[in-house]
Steps between C-alpha positions, in 0.01 A plus 500: 500500500434719190675241284282223636187712429617560143576125454154413633336743263693355209392149600137620511527658153657180364211301641246730332690486173500122500119502547476686168679216320263241643180698425538640153237766454478561872679716753808693393729748682572844360873464582744227595646702786403799713752760596425647840680832553607549861337847522167380359203412725352263249538334162257316274474195275242454229327162467280420202254226415509437123248218508168584334280282733679388815519690831803442724540535876838670557673469835814710557760535774868575564729236638866495600771266367399237761149491358344673797244772454659843547313745718705815428323546165127485422350399165159650422268348414626168643209307346280601200307352207646587161214526253546390131685753286578727797808651660565555872781670693678362804 
């Protein structure tokens, strides 16, 4: 089960990374992967909006290898507006 969660998280990160290619000057991730230590209660991922004018609505979730939303982890905030030239943390 832990492997499927890791795979789902990697798929999610890949999706976010591909969004950066399509929207140059838009949303970018602070890392290409997140290492979640087994003893930790949480981990974080920085997301930045490098555009000088556009705001973006960011929706985040965790899914397993079958593409189903995973309920054992929670991403906060799940939905937020990224203002121009700002950085947020998931």
